[in-house]
DRENFIFI-228836 format. One record per residue: residue in one letter; x, y, z of N, C-alpha, C, CB in turn. Coordinates in Angstrom, 3 decimals. Glycine has a CB too. Layout:
// DRENFIFI-228836
+------+----------+----------+----------+----------+----------+----------+----------+----------+----------+----------+----------+----------+
: type :     n_xx :     n_yy :     n_zz :    ca_xx :    ca_yy :    ca_zz :     c_xx :     c_yy :     c_zz :    cb_xx :    cb_yy :    cb_zz :
+------+----------+----------+----------+----------+----------+----------+----------+----------+----------+----------+----------+----------+
:    a :        X :        Y :        Z :        X :        Y :        Z :        X :        Y :        Z :        X :        Y :        Z :
...
+------+----------+----------+----------+----------+----------+----------+----------+----------+----------+----------+----------+----------+
***
This chain:
// DRENFIFI-228836
+------+----------+----------+----------+----------+----------+----------+----------+----------+----------+----------+----------+----------+
: type :     n_xx :     n_yy :     n_zz :    ca_xx :    ca_yy :    ca_zz :     c_xx :     c_yy :     c_zz :    cb_xx :    cb_yy :    cb_zz :
+------+----------+----------+----------+----------+----------+----------+----------+----------+----------+----------+----------+----------+
:    x :    0.844 :   -1.165 :    0.000 :    0.000 :    0.000 :    0.000 :    0.896 :    1.236 :    0.000 :   -0.964 :   -0.007 :    1.216 :
:    x :    0.535 :    2.222 :   -0.771 :    1.290 :    3.463 :   -0.849 :    1.246 :    4.176 :    0.510 :    0.727 :    4.380 :   -1.973 :
:    x :    2.257 :    4.989 :    0.778 :    2.292 :    5.698 :    2.055 :    1.214 :    6.772 :    2.110 :    3.672 :    6.324 :    2.284 :
:    x :    0.785 :    7.086 :    3.310 :   -0.182 :    8.168 :    3.502 :    0.558 :    9.492 :    3.493 :   -0.978 :    7.989 :    4.830 :
:    x :   -0.028 :   10.523 :    2.901 :    0.636 :   11.827 :    2.950 :    0.722 :   12.319 :    4.393 :   -0.115 :   12.858 :    2.072 :
:    x :    1.809 :   12.963 :    4.696 :    2.009 :   13.476 :    6.046 :    1.071 :   14.654 :    6.281 :    3.488 :   13.896 :    6.269 :
:    x :    0.317 :   14.672 :    7.398 :   -0.559 :   15.822 :    7.670 :    0.281 :   17.060 :    7.972 :   -1.516 :   15.518 :    8.855 :
:    x :   -0.280 :   18.205 :    7.656 :    0.413 :   19.454 :    7.968 :    0.586 :   19.564 :    9.473 :   -0.361 :   20.681 :    7.413 :
:    x :    1.776 :   19.968 :    9.879 :    2.064 :   20.092 :   11.307 :    1.395 :   21.344 :   11.869 :    3.592 :   20.136 :   11.555 :
:    x :    0.760 :   21.190 :   12.996 :    0.141 :   22.327 :   13.662 :    1.170 :   23.030 :   14.526 :   -1.067 :   21.882 :   14.509 :
:    x :    0.913 :   24.272 :   14.786 :    1.792 :   25.015 :   15.673 :    1.646 :   24.429 :   17.077 :    1.460 :   26.548 :   15.656 :
:    x :    2.753 :   24.100 :   17.684 :    2.761 :   23.536 :   19.024 :    3.657 :   24.420 :   19.872 :    3.250 :   22.041 :   19.029 :
:    x :    3.059 :   25.149 :   20.773 :    3.813 :   26.110 :   21.572 :    4.816 :   25.447 :   22.504 :    2.868 :   26.956 :   22.376 :
:    x :    4.607 :   24.176 :   22.832 :    5.487 :   23.505 :   23.783 :    6.599 :   22.710 :   23.114 :    4.684 :   22.594 :   24.658 :
:    x :    6.544 :   22.570 :   21.809 :    7.557 :   21.794 :   21.089 :    8.218 :   22.667 :   20.033 :    6.932 :   20.535 :   20.436 :
:    x :    9.479 :   22.951 :   20.200 :   10.157 :   23.751 :   19.167 :   10.387 :   22.922 :   17.907 :   11.503 :   24.295 :   19.696 :
:    x :   10.340 :   23.569 :   16.777 :   10.601 :   22.906 :   15.500 :   12.090 :   22.612 :   15.367 :   10.112 :   23.776 :   14.317 :
:    x :   12.408 :   21.578 :   14.619 :   13.808 :   21.223 :   14.413 :   14.601 :   22.378 :   13.806 :   13.910 :   19.996 :   13.517 :
:    x :   13.995 :   23.112 :   12.887 :   14.732 :   24.214 :   12.253 :   15.096 :   25.310 :   13.247 :   13.910 :   24.807 :   11.120 :
:    x :   14.417 :   25.343 :   14.385 :   14.749 :   26.318 :   15.433 :   15.850 :   25.804 :   16.350 :   13.508 :   26.656 :   16.257 :
:    x :   16.163 :   24.510 :   16.259 :   17.167 :   23.906 :   17.133 :   18.506 :   23.672 :   16.441 :   16.651 :   22.603 :   17.668 :
:    x :   18.492 :   23.550 :   15.142 :   19.688 :   23.117 :   14.417 :   20.358 :   24.281 :   13.699 :   19.333 :   22.024 :   13.413 :
:    x :   21.610 :   24.064 :   13.317 :   22.367 :   25.038 :   12.543 :   22.001 :   24.850 :   11.071 :   23.915 :   24.879 :   12.773 :
:    x :   21.398 :   25.840 :   10.468 :   20.935 :   25.726 :    9.091 :   22.085 :   25.694 :    8.085 :   20.010 :   26.873 :    8.768 :
:    x :   23.311 :   25.874 :    8.564 :   24.493 :   25.782 :    7.693 :   25.106 :   24.381 :    7.707 :   25.546 :   26.808 :    8.123 :
:    x :   24.544 :   23.484 :    8.500 :   25.051 :   22.104 :    8.593 :   24.903 :   21.410 :    7.243 :   24.297 :   21.305 :    9.701 :
:    x :   25.836 :   20.521 :    6.916 :   25.852 :   19.844 :    5.616 :   24.586 :   19.027 :    5.346 :   27.057 :   18.939 :    5.530 :
:    x :   24.001 :   18.410 :    6.367 :   22.791 :   17.614 :    6.142 :   21.569 :   18.500 :    5.913 :   22.542 :   16.684 :    7.330 :
:    x :   21.555 :   19.679 :    6.503 :   20.459 :   20.623 :    6.269 :   20.538 :   21.133 :    4.834 :   20.515 :   21.811 :    7.281 :
:    x :   21.739 :   21.441 :    4.386 :   21.923 :   21.891 :    2.999 :   21.558 :   20.785 :    2.016 :   23.377 :   22.344 :    2.766 :
:    x :   21.962 :   19.568 :    2.325 :   21.644 :   18.430 :    1.464 :   20.134 :   18.225 :    1.371 :   22.319 :   17.156 :    1.988 :
:    x :   19.441 :   18.317 :    2.489 :   17.987 :   18.129 :    2.501 :   17.292 :   19.142 :    1.596 :   17.444 :   18.247 :    3.930 :
:    x :   17.826 :   20.357 :    1.533 :   17.233 :   21.387 :    0.684 :   17.523 :   21.141 :   -0.801 :   17.754 :   22.763 :    1.093 :
:    x :   18.612 :   20.453 :   -1.109 :   18.997 :   20.214 :   -2.501 :   18.276 :   19.031 :   -3.146 :   20.476 :   19.988 :   -2.577 :
:    x :   17.867 :   18.074 :   -2.344 :   17.265 :   16.848 :   -2.881 :   15.820 :   17.092 :   -3.290 :   17.335 :   15.710 :   -1.847 :
:    x :   15.460 :   16.585 :   -4.458 :   14.075 :   16.616 :   -4.917 :   13.388 :   15.363 :   -4.360 :   13.985 :   16.678 :   -6.503 :
:    x :   12.769 :   15.490 :   -3.210 :   12.191 :   14.337 :   -2.520 :   11.006 :   13.737 :   -3.264 :   11.762 :   14.733 :   -1.133 :
:    x :   10.357 :   14.516 :   -4.119 :    9.215 :   14.012 :   -4.881 :    9.628 :   12.911 :   -5.854 :    8.545 :   15.154 :   -5.643 :
:    x :   10.896 :   12.906 :   -6.268 :   11.389 :   11.861 :   -7.161 :   11.200 :   10.489 :   -6.526 :   12.872 :   12.094 :   -7.502 :
:    x :   11.472 :   10.379 :   -5.242 :   11.334 :    9.094 :   -4.567 :    9.868 :    8.664 :   -4.518 :   11.916 :    9.169 :   -3.147 :
:    x :    8.963 :    9.617 :   -4.297 :    7.533 :    9.280 :   -4.325 :    7.149 :    8.708 :   -5.687 :    6.670 :   10.527 :   -4.007 :
:    x :    7.572 :    9.374 :   -6.751 :    7.218 :    8.924 :   -8.109 :    7.885 :    7.601 :   -8.467 :    7.609 :    9.985 :   -9.134 :
:    x :    9.172 :    7.499 :   -8.210 :    9.929 :    6.317 :   -8.633 :    9.570 :    5.067 :   -7.836 :   11.410 :    6.584 :   -8.507 :
:    x :    9.285 :    5.219 :   -6.571 :    9.022 :    4.059 :   -5.727 :    7.546 :    3.704 :   -5.644 :    9.551 :    4.305 :   -4.349 :
:    x :    6.669 :    4.516 :   -6.232 :    5.228 :    4.249 :   -6.164 :    4.869 :    2.910 :   -6.795 :    4.451 :    5.364 :   -6.854 :
:    x :    5.602 :    2.501 :   -7.826 :    5.318 :    1.241 :   -8.498 :    5.575 :    0.012 :   -7.649 :    6.122 :    1.149 :   -9.730 :
:    x :    6.350 :    0.163 :   -6.577 :    6.625 :   -0.967 :   -5.697 :    5.450 :   -1.262 :   -4.762 :    7.881 :   -0.698 :   -4.882 :
:    x :    4.485 :   -0.348 :   -4.706 :    3.360 :   -0.492 :   -3.772 :    2.040 :   -0.327 :   -4.526 :    3.461 :    0.548 :   -2.614 :
:    x :    1.736 :   -1.221 :   -5.465 :    0.541 :   -1.052 :   -6.296 :   -0.772 :   -1.304 :   -5.565 :    0.622 :   -1.963 :   -7.468 :
:    x :   -0.754 :   -2.060 :   -4.508 :   -1.986 :   -2.428 :   -3.817 :   -2.461 :   -1.298 :   -2.907 :   -1.779 :   -3.710 :   -3.003 :
:    x :   -3.754 :   -1.178 :   -2.798 :   -4.338 :   -0.212 :   -1.878 :   -4.720 :   -0.864 :   -0.562 :   -5.555 :    0.446 :   -2.505 :
:    x :   -4.336 :   -2.133 :   -0.391 :   -4.705 :   -2.882 :    0.799 :   -3.500 :   -3.032 :    1.713 :   -5.271 :   -4.258 :    0.424 :
:    x :   -3.779 :   -3.296 :    2.957 :   -2.711 :   -3.562 :    3.906 :   -2.212 :   -2.307 :    4.602 :   -1.572 :   -4.235 :    3.210 :
:    x :   -1.137 :   -2.495 :    5.341 :   -0.533 :   -1.406 :    6.091 :    0.134 :   -0.421 :    5.122 :    0.494 :   -1.951 :    7.118 :
:    x :   -0.024 :    0.880 :    5.352 :    0.625 :    1.860 :    4.472 :    2.146 :    1.711 :    4.512 :    0.226 :    3.292 :    4.875 :
:    x :    2.772 :    1.994 :    3.388 :    4.225 :    1.922 :    3.291 :    4.870 :    3.047 :    4.107 :    4.672 :    1.998 :    1.816 :
:    x :    6.127 :    2.846 :    4.432 :    6.910 :    3.885 :    5.095 :    7.146 :    5.008 :    4.093 :    8.267 :    3.320 :    5.643 :
:    x :    7.182 :    6.223 :    4.576 :    7.388 :    7.362 :    3.685 :    8.688 :    7.223 :    2.910 :    7.388 :    8.667 :    4.477 :
:    x :    8.643 :    7.459 :    1.602 :    9.861 :    7.350 :    0.795 :   10.995 :    8.259 :    1.273 :    9.544 :    7.670 :   -0.639 :
:    x :   10.678 :    9.443 :    1.740 :   11.742 :   10.344 :    2.197 :   12.464 :    9.758 :    3.406 :   11.165 :   11.730 :    2.546 :
:    x :   11.731 :    9.135 :    4.298 :   12.357 :    8.517 :    5.460 :   13.285 :    7.389 :    5.028 :   11.292 :    7.989 :    6.431 :
:    x :   12.810 :    6.521 :    4.145 :   13.619 :    5.395 :    3.690 :   14.837 :    5.890 :    2.922 :   12.784 :    4.449 :    2.813 :
:    x :   14.632 :    6.821 :    1.997 :   15.750 :    7.344 :    1.205 :   16.775 :    8.032 :    2.096 :   15.241 :    8.323 :    0.137 :
:    x :   16.300 :    8.814 :    3.049 :   17.212 :    9.512 :    3.962 :   18.001 :    8.547 :    4.825 :   16.438 :   10.468 :    4.848 :
:    x :   17.334 :    7.539 :    5.350 :   18.032 :    6.550 :    6.173 :   19.049 :    5.756 :    5.357 :   17.028 :    5.597 :    6.819 :
:    x :   18.689 :    5.405 :    4.126 :   19.631 :    4.686 :    3.272 :   20.848 :    5.552 :    2.938 :   18.936 :    4.230 :    1.982 :
:    x :   20.607 :    6.835 :    2.706 :   21.743 :    7.744 :    2.455 :   22.660 :    7.799 :    3.681 :   21.236 :    9.176 :    2.099 :
:    x :   22.068 :    8.017 :    4.854 :   22.858 :    8.111 :    6.087 :   23.616 :    6.820 :    6.348 :   21.954 :    8.438 :    7.282 :
:    x :   22.958 :    5.709 :    6.098 :   23.585 :    4.407 :    6.302 :   24.804 :    4.255 :    5.392 :   22.574 :    3.272 :    6.041 :
:    x :   24.663 :    4.660 :    4.159 :   25.761 :    4.549 :    3.200 :   26.869 :    5.570 :    3.504 :   25.234 :    4.748 :    1.767 :
:    x :   26.497 :    6.804 :    3.759 :   27.482 :    7.871 :    3.972 :   28.326 :    7.650 :    5.218 :   26.783 :    9.208 :    4.070 :
:    x :   27.717 :    7.127 :    6.269 :   28.432 :    6.950 :    7.533 :   28.763 :    5.486 :    7.825 :   27.611 :    7.520 :    8.671 :
:    x :   28.519 :    4.607 :    6.856 :   28.818 :    3.175 :    6.985 :   28.222 :    2.561 :    8.246 :   30.318 :    2.957 :    6.980 :
:    x :   26.920 :    2.699 :    8.373 :   26.197 :    2.229 :    9.551 :   25.361 :    1.005 :    9.215 :   25.306 :    3.340 :   10.116 :
:    x :   25.160 :    0.154 :   10.195 :   24.258 :   -0.978 :   10.033 :   22.814 :   -0.472 :   10.093 :   24.519 :   -2.063 :   11.127 :
:    x :   21.875 :   -1.350 :    9.755 :   20.457 :   -0.988 :    9.849 :   20.115 :   -0.528 :   11.260 :   19.564 :   -2.179 :    9.448 :
:    x :   20.567 :   -1.301 :   12.237 :   20.262 :   -0.988 :   13.636 :   20.910 :    0.324 :   14.065 :   20.732 :   -2.125 :   14.549 :
:    x :   22.150 :    0.548 :   13.651 :   22.877 :    1.753 :   14.069 :   22.282 :    3.017 :   13.472 :   24.339 :    1.645 :   13.676 :
:    x :   21.900 :    2.986 :   12.201 :   21.362 :    4.201 :   11.591 :   20.030 :    4.586 :   12.231 :   21.188 :    4.010 :   10.076 :
:    x :   19.202 :    3.608 :   12.548 :   17.915 :    3.901 :   13.182 :   18.125 :    4.396 :   14.616 :   17.009 :    2.647 :   13.175 :
:    x :   19.062 :    3.798 :   15.331 :   19.351 :    4.235 :   16.703 :   19.914 :    5.656 :   16.713 :   20.344 :    3.266 :   17.381 :
:    x :   20.806 :    5.957 :   15.797 :   21.375 :    7.311 :   15.745 :   20.353 :    8.332 :   15.294 :   22.575 :    7.348 :   14.815 :
:    x :   19.402 :    7.914 :   14.474 :   18.336 :    8.819 :   14.026 :   17.576 :    9.386 :   15.231 :   17.358 :    8.079 :   13.073 :
:    x :   17.341 :    8.542 :   16.231 :   16.610 :    8.980 :   17.426 :   17.389 :   10.059 :   18.183 :   16.333 :    7.780 :   18.354 :
:    x :   18.708 :    9.991 :   18.128 :   19.552 :   10.919 :   18.887 :   19.941 :   12.178 :   18.121 :   20.793 :   10.218 :   19.323 :
:    x :   19.804 :   12.175 :   16.808 :   20.395 :   13.218 :   15.991 :   19.334 :   14.070 :   15.281 :   21.332 :   12.600 :   14.972 :
:    x :   19.186 :   15.333 :   15.662 :   18.179 :   16.182 :   15.003 :   18.484 :   16.438 :   13.528 :   18.073 :   17.510 :   15.728 :
:    x :   19.759 :   16.380 :   13.134 :   20.102 :   16.573 :   11.724 :   19.642 :   15.387 :   10.883 :   21.615 :   16.778 :   11.563 :
:    x :   19.763 :   14.189 :   11.412 :   19.253 :   13.008 :   10.728 :   17.736 :   13.130 :   10.568 :   19.624 :   11.713 :   11.506 :
:    x :   17.071 :   13.557 :   11.630 :   15.619 :   13.675 :   11.588 :   15.177 :   14.746 :   10.596 :   15.075 :   13.992 :   12.977 :
:    x :   15.887 :   15.848 :   10.560 :   15.550 :   16.906 :    9.610 :   15.718 :   16.405 :    8.170 :   16.431 :   18.153 :    9.854 :
:    x :   16.805 :   15.691 :    7.903 :   17.042 :   15.164 :    6.560 :   15.900 :   14.271 :    6.110 :   18.356 :   14.391 :    6.515 :
:    x :   15.330 :   13.513 :    7.006 :   14.265 :   12.572 :    6.648 :   12.864 :   13.182 :    6.728 :   14.334 :   11.365 :    7.549 :
:    x :   12.785 :   14.492 :    6.937 :   11.504 :   15.177 :    6.828 :   10.745 :   15.439 :    8.109 :   10.658 :   14.420 :    5.965 :
:    x :   11.321 :   15.146 :    9.237 :   10.622 :   15.421 :   10.498 :   10.579 :   16.929 :   10.753 :   11.315 :   14.688 :   11.685 :
:    x :    9.535 :   17.367 :   11.402 :    9.375 :   18.780 :   11.747 :    9.733 :   19.008 :   13.208 :    7.934 :   19.250 :   11.470 :
:    x :    9.325 :   18.070 :   14.062 :    9.614 :   18.138 :   15.487 :   10.553 :   16.998 :   15.861 :    8.310 :   18.076 :   16.323 :
:    x :   11.319 :   17.164 :   16.917 :   12.223 :   16.117 :   17.371 :   11.411 :   14.916 :   17.845 :   13.147 :   16.636 :   18.502 :
:    x :   11.807 :   13.738 :   17.376 :   11.118 :   12.500 :   17.724 :   11.960 :   11.694 :   18.715 :   10.822 :   11.664 :   16.456 :
:    x :   11.294 :   10.972 :   19.601 :   11.987 :   10.209 :   20.637 :   11.841 :    8.696 :   20.472 :   11.474 :   10.615 :   21.990 :
:    x :   11.162 :    8.270 :   19.405 :   10.948 :    6.847 :   19.158 :   11.608 :    6.463 :   17.840 :    9.431 :    6.506 :   19.134 :
:    x :   11.924 :    5.181 :   17.698 :   12.464 :    4.682 :   16.438 :   11.454 :    4.939 :   15.325 :   12.804 :    3.168 :   16.537 :
:    x :   11.909 :    5.403 :   14.166 :   10.966 :    5.696 :   13.082 :   10.417 :    4.447 :   12.423 :   11.629 :    6.553 :   12.042 :
:    x :   11.247 :    3.402 :   12.337 :   10.855 :    2.129 :   11.739 :   11.673 :    1.030 :   12.391 :   11.056 :    2.137 :   10.190 :
:    x :   11.248 :   -0.195 :   12.188 :   12.052 :   -1.325 :   12.633 :   13.275 :   -1.402 :   11.715 :   11.223 :   -2.673 :   12.613 :
:    x :   14.463 :   -1.610 :   12.265 :   15.663 :   -1.656 :   11.421 :   15.581 :   -2.655 :   10.270 :   16.850 :   -1.988 :   12.266 :
:    x :   14.868 :   -3.743 :   10.450 :   14.763 :   -4.737 :    9.382 :   13.994 :   -4.203 :    8.173 :   14.086 :   -5.996 :    9.907 :
:    x :   13.248 :   -3.130 :    8.350 :   12.496 :   -2.541 :    7.244 :   13.401 :   -1.930 :    6.184 :   11.550 :   -1.489 :    7.768 :
:    x :   14.640 :   -1.667 :    6.518 :   15.568 :   -1.097 :    5.545 :   16.119 :   -2.144 :    4.590 :   16.709 :   -0.411 :    6.257 :
:    x :   15.947 :   -3.396 :    4.901 :   16.568 :   -4.441 :    4.103 :   15.611 :   -5.074 :    3.108 :   17.126 :   -5.498 :    5.000 :
:    x :   14.529 :   -5.654 :    3.573 :   13.621 :   -6.364 :    2.681 :   12.212 :   -5.829 :    2.867 :   13.666 :   -7.888 :    2.940 :
:    x :   11.560 :   -5.488 :    1.757 :   10.183 :   -5.010 :    1.829 :    9.234 :   -6.193 :    1.887 :    9.849 :   -4.105 :    0.625 :
:    x :    7.954 :   -5.924 :    2.027 :    6.964 :   -6.988 :    2.164 :    6.813 :   -7.825 :    0.896 :    5.629 :   -6.396 :    2.536 :
:    x :    7.257 :   -7.338 :   -0.245 :    7.155 :   -8.111 :   -1.483 :    8.473 :   -8.783 :   -1.830 :    6.712 :   -7.214 :   -2.632 :
:    x :    9.448 :   -8.748 :   -0.912 :   10.681 :   -9.469 :   -1.105 :   11.756 :   -8.729 :   -1.877 :   10.393 :  -10.711 :   -1.782 :
:    x :   11.547 :   -7.462 :   -2.177 :   12.556 :   -6.690 :   -2.884 :   13.434 :   -5.971 :   -1.880 :   11.906 :   -5.687 :   -3.856 :
:    x :   14.674 :   -5.867 :   -2.181 :   15.575 :   -5.081 :   -1.365 :   15.560 :   -3.669 :   -1.906 :   17.015 :   -5.675 :   -1.358 :
:    x :   15.373 :   -2.727 :   -1.045 :   15.448 :   -1.337 :   -1.449 :   16.896 :   -0.933 :   -1.274 :   14.472 :   -0.418 :   -0.617 :
:    x :   17.549 :   -0.645 :   -2.372 :   18.969 :   -0.329 :   -2.289 :   19.237 :    1.037 :   -2.884 :   19.807 :   -1.393 :   -3.002 :
:    x :   20.394 :    1.569 :   -2.593 :   20.768 :    2.888 :   -3.082 :   21.661 :    2.803 :   -4.314 :   21.468 :    3.668 :   -1.989 :
:    x :   21.846 :    1.630 :   -4.856 :   22.710 :    1.470 :   -6.023 :   21.988 :    1.909 :   -7.294 :   23.173 :    0.011 :   -6.153 :
:    x :   22.727 :    2.410 :   -8.259 :   22.099 :    2.904 :   -9.483 :   21.766 :    1.813 :  -10.501 :   22.994 :    3.908 :  -10.124 :
:    x :   21.792 :    0.543 :  -10.100 :   21.545 :   -0.538 :  -11.054 :   20.105 :   -0.551 :  -11.553 :   21.876 :   -1.873 :  -10.422 :
:    x :   19.176 :   -0.029 :  -10.764 :   17.785 :    0.033 :  -11.157 :   17.004 :   -1.232 :  -10.906 :   17.698 :    0.371 :  -12.570 :
:    x :   17.636 :   -2.287 :  -10.385 :   16.943 :   -3.556 :  -10.180 :   16.173 :   -3.575 :   -8.870 :   17.932 :   -4.703 :  -10.211 :
:    x :   16.758 :   -3.085 :   -7.814 :   16.143 :   -3.057 :   -6.491 :   15.665 :   -4.433 :   -6.051 :   14.984 :   -2.087 :   -6.478 :
:    x :   16.529 :   -5.443 :   -6.235 :   16.211 :   -6.801 :   -5.824 :   17.396 :   -7.393 :   -5.089 :   15.831 :   -7.673 :   -7.036 :
:    x :   17.169 :   -8.548 :   -4.475 :   18.254 :   -9.230 :   -3.798 :   19.409 :   -9.459 :   -4.746 :   17.779 :  -10.550 :   -3.217 :
:    x :   20.591 :   -9.201 :   -4.274 :   21.786 :   -9.478 :   -5.043 :   22.152 :   -8.405 :   -6.057 :   21.623 :  -10.756 :   -5.738 :
:    x :   21.517 :   -7.257 :   -6.009 :   21.881 :   -6.241 :   -7.011 :   23.150 :   -5.510 :   -6.607 :   20.735 :   -5.232 :   -7.201 :
+------+----------+----------+----------+----------+----------+----------+----------+----------+----------+----------+----------+----------+
***
């Protein structure tokens, strides 16, 4: 099932936004502004043709986590654990407010429900062994 669109964030007087906490000159903040995140929505939509079942994880979250995992040479478990601690990681993946829970189960980065591996390689296959 395709992911649900993220609802617009309401103003929360008790929770500061990530952009108010982080240095906007940080490399991950600049990178987040340069990436066309809609590309991932369009390109990965074909992997979730069914309208049934649990909604898919947001493409920006998956793409951001895969980038961080590759750039910093982290395991599935490590990238998700560091995401909870790092506001720059959270900003890159589209969060507005600081989150205190794991965004996804680490195993979700490896194999999807249809058995395809979501990878960051340019081979275009997105399957086991690519």
